[in-house]
N, C-alpha and C positions, 0 to 999 in steps of 0.2 A: 394497386400493387399488394393491399395488405392481404387480400385473400388468397394471395399465391405463398403466403409467407406459411412458414411451419407453423404446427398449432402447439408447439411448447415453445419453451423459452432457452436461448443457450445463453448461461451465465460466464462471461470470460474474466477472470481473476489475473490483475495484474502481478500477482505473488503468490507463493503457497505458503501461506503465513499464520502462525497460530491468530493473529488479528481476525482474520477469515472464520474461526470457527462456529460463529453463528450460522453461517452459510451451508457448512458440512454438517451441524448438527440438526438445521434444518432439512436437508436432504434424507441425514441418516433416520430420522424421526419420522419422517414421510408427514409432516405438520400439514400440510395439505396438498390438493391435487397437483397446483403447480411446481410445489416445492420435491413432490416425489416425481415429476417426470422431468424436473428440469436437467439439462446436461452441464455439467461443469468442466470449462477450459483453462488451461493454465496459458497465459501468453506468451510470447517469445521476449527475448530481453532486449532493453535499449540499446547495449553496449555491441549486440550482435550484427546491428543494423546502420551501423556509422560507417558507410564507405561512400555516399556521395550526396551531391546535395540535393536530388531528388529521392532519398529516403524519406520514408515518414515512420512515425514512432508505432510500432508493431500493434502495439496495444489498440490504439488507436486506428490503424489500418484495419484491424480484423473487425473491431464494432462498429466503423461508421463508413468503410468504402460500401459506396452507394449500391453496388452489387450484391454485396453481402446482406445489406440491411432491404433489398426487396425481395429476399429470398428466405428471411430469418427473422425471429423476434430476439435480438443481443441485448442484453444486459452487459455493460462493462462494470468491474468493480475494482476503482483505481484512483489515486489521486486527480482530484477533478481539475486540478489545473495542466491535467494534462491535456485537456480540451485546446489549450493554444496551440498545440502542435498540429491541429487541423488546416491541411494547405487551405488557402482561399482564393475563390475565383477559377480553381480547376474543373470543377463539378464532378468530381470523380467520389467525394467525400460526402455524407449527408450534414446537415447543421446537428451538433452535438446538444443535449440539454440535460441538466442534472436535476434529477428527480428525487434525488433523497441522498441521507449520507449513512454511513454505516458507524464511522468512528469520529467522535466530538474533541478529540485532542490528539496531538503527534506525539504518538508512543514510539518513543526513540530512546536509546542509552548509548552510553559512551562506556566502552569497557576496555580494559588494558592486561597486559598479562603478567604485569611487575605491581608491587605497591604503588599507588599514586602518589607522588610529592605536589602538592598545586604550584603553581610558579605565580609569581604575583602579577606578571601581566596577563594571565588567563590558563584557562587549561588547553589551550591550542600551543601554547610555548614550551610545553614540557613532552610534547612528542615531536618526534622527527617527521613522521608523515600521519596523517589519520584516512582511513581505509572508508569511503561511503559509497552510497548507491548511485549509478548513472545521472546526471544532473538534470534529465528532465525529471526527477522521482524526489519523493518529499524527503527522503535519507539524504539527499544533497543540500536540499533548501533548508532543514532543522538547523544544522550547525552554523551554516552561513547566516541564517536570521539571528541565531543565538548571538553570535560574532556581530552582527549590525547593532543589535541591541544595544548592547557592554559599548560597542565602539562606532557610532553612527558615523562621524566622521574619517573611521580608518579607510584603508585600501583596501577594497574586497577584491579585488582581481590576485592582489597578494596574499592575501588570506586563503584564496581556492588553492594556490601553487601546494599548498602544503597537503590538500586533500588527493586522496589516489582513489581514481574509481576501482572498483571489484568489477570481477568477470560473471557474477553469478548474485542478484540480490537475494535469492533463496538459499544462499550456503555462504552467510557471511563470515561465520569463523571457520569455515573451510580454505575461502579464500587468503584469509589474515596468516592461519596455519602456514598456508604454502609459500605465503611472501614472506613470512618470518625465517621459512627452511631454505629460501633462496638467497637471502641476505647471509645467513649464518653458513651457507656453501660458499659463494663468493668471497668470504672473509672479508668483508666490506666493514671500516670502522663507522657505527654508528654509535652516537653519544648519547642518543634518546630513545627512547621506547618508542614501538608502533602502537597504534592503538585502533580501534574499527567502532562504527556507528552501527547497533543494533536496533532491529525490530523485534528481535524476540527475545518476551518478557521474562523467558525461562533463565535466559543469561542477566539478568539483573536480581536473580534472588539467592540469597544467601542458603536458601534450603536445597538448592541443586548441588549436582555434582558438578557442575560447572564451573562453582564459585572458589571450589579449591586449586584451580588454576589460572582464573581470571578474577579482575576486580571491577566492578563498576565504579566509576569514574565520575558520571554525570547522569543522571537522571534529567531528562528534557521534559518527559512528560508530565512531572510535578511543576514545571515551572510557570509564572503566570501567563506569560506571553504565548505559550503554547497550549492554551486551555480555551475551551469554545471556539477552535478554528476545524474545519473538514477536511479530516485528512484524506479519508477515503469515501467516495462518492459513488451512488449509481447514475450512471452514464448513459443515456439512449440516443437513439435517432430522434429529432425533435419530431418528426410525421406520427410516429410511434407513440411518443409521450402527449401530443395534442392529438390523437385521434379520439374521435366521441363513440364511445359505447365500443362494442365488438370483443373480440379476443383479447386485443392488444390490452385495453384497460383491465380487463378479468385478471391476465396474468401479472401485470403491474400489481394491482390492489394484494392478489394472495401472495406475492413475491413477498412485499413488504410485510404483510401478516405475518408470513410464515418467519422471516427474520427478528422481527420484533419477538415473536413468542420463544423463538431460540434464547433470544437475549435475557429473555424473562426467566428462563430454564438456567442458564448461567449465574445471572446475578441470584437466583433463589437458592440455588445449589451447586457451586461451583465443583465439588467431587463428584456428584451424582450425573451432572452434565457430562464430564471428563469420562465416566464410566460408560455412559450410555454411547459415545461417540468412539470410545476404545474399541467398543466391542463389536459396534456398527462395523469399524473398520475390519475387525476380524474375521465379520461374517460376509464382506465384501459388499456392504451398503454404503460406501462412502467411494464414489468413483469419481475422479478428476482425470480428464483427457489433454494431450498435448495438440497440436495443431495436425499434426499426422494420425490422431484419432489412437495414438497408444496410451496406456495406461499412466497415469503418474503416482507414485506414491505420496498419499498426504503428509506433512510437514511432520505429522508426530509417529510416523511409522517404527521408527526405534525408540519412542519413548516409552517410560512405562506410565501406566493410569497415575501415578503420584504425581510425575512430573508435567503431564497434561492439566492434572488438576490443579497445579501449582500456578501455571502461565495462566490459567482462569479466574484463578483467585485474585493472582495482582492486578489483571486487566478488569477484574469487579470493583475492588478496593480502591483503583485509581478511576474508576468512573469513566472508562474510556468509551465504551459504546454510548450511541445514540439511543436515548430513553423514551425517545419519541415513539406512540405508538404507530403511527405512519412513517416513521423515518425521514421525519422531515428536518429542512433547514432554516435557520432564521436569516434574514436579510444581514444582520450583526455578524454573523460567522461568516458568511460567504464575504463580507468586505473584508473581513478580518484575515481569512485566507489570501485573497486578492492581494491583499497589502503585502502579504510574507512573500507570493512568488514573484512580486514585483520589484522586490531588492535583490533578486539573483538573477532576472532578465537579462542584465547588462553582460552577464558571462555565460550565457546558454547562447548554442549552437544552434541554424536554421533550423535543423530537425527537431531540436528541443522547442523551439518558439518559431512558429509561423507568423503567429500575430502578438501583440502584447494582451495584459490582461484588461488594459485601457481600452482594449479594441473589440473587445468580446461582446455580444448582442445583451441590450440589456435584461433579455427575458432567457438568457444560457443558464441561469438556476431557478428553479420552481420553489418558493417558498411555503412554509406550511400556515 
């Protein structure tokens, strides 16, 4: 079927995030032929598909549905543990393979609209509820794993009851503000503030306008147990990953090379990289589409160049990006990521976990 596939790569982004800046920069700078021609597409949100037992994670369904794999060269960029959502034995989805990683740290922060007063029992006791990403995503796994590390014998389902799924992982702050507005309008008595988990590095910066109204409570990215784990992987169908020679391997090689080069640009000069990306967006060179083929504004469309540069500077200083020139993954990183996922599996639904991490094929991840 490979000869019938498109001659360019469609790169499906799990979210519209600052963490994916190298991919947008590689497109904007046309770093090589593959990056210049690739089509960026934003996946639908998991929360919008929780209807019935036969639903499939929309990100996984897009990149691994056999009918799509037979006609397109698809690269999925998202939480590698979402491959546990692939239905087993139905024959409608291709086997997945992780061929590289974009981020090697869990880039999340906890923020609050008031001055934070630490609780003796941990940060979670200081808040009424904490807004997090849907359960199948790392934004849910990270606070749960942090709680588990501090209290390994504690009741995780009870902790999860304090968490509240947002409705749009690309608008954490908007979801949070709407929640607070609803509570105030209902005139409910809330003894503790709300907080939310964010993957936007600008939210953690004291140099941003955001800091005037919100307070960073916890920087998960700085914790040892969230380092050297794969937050964002490159997911492809196994027959594309294992194809010998041909167009697929050329596109895979050039895509990795282009992203690694864009990461170098960001590390060498975050401000210059931000200016290039911001200018490219103004010139219409950064293009992201939704599943219906409509253009989606990039995450920074309402930011200033300084805001974008600050976000990239934070990620560079934290050494969040994969520094391998081939974006390779170490076996130790894969195993650590699997352990984190295993902790939350008991509280996941069938849609979010069709199989456990222990059931994944031995070669589900390709090591460097």
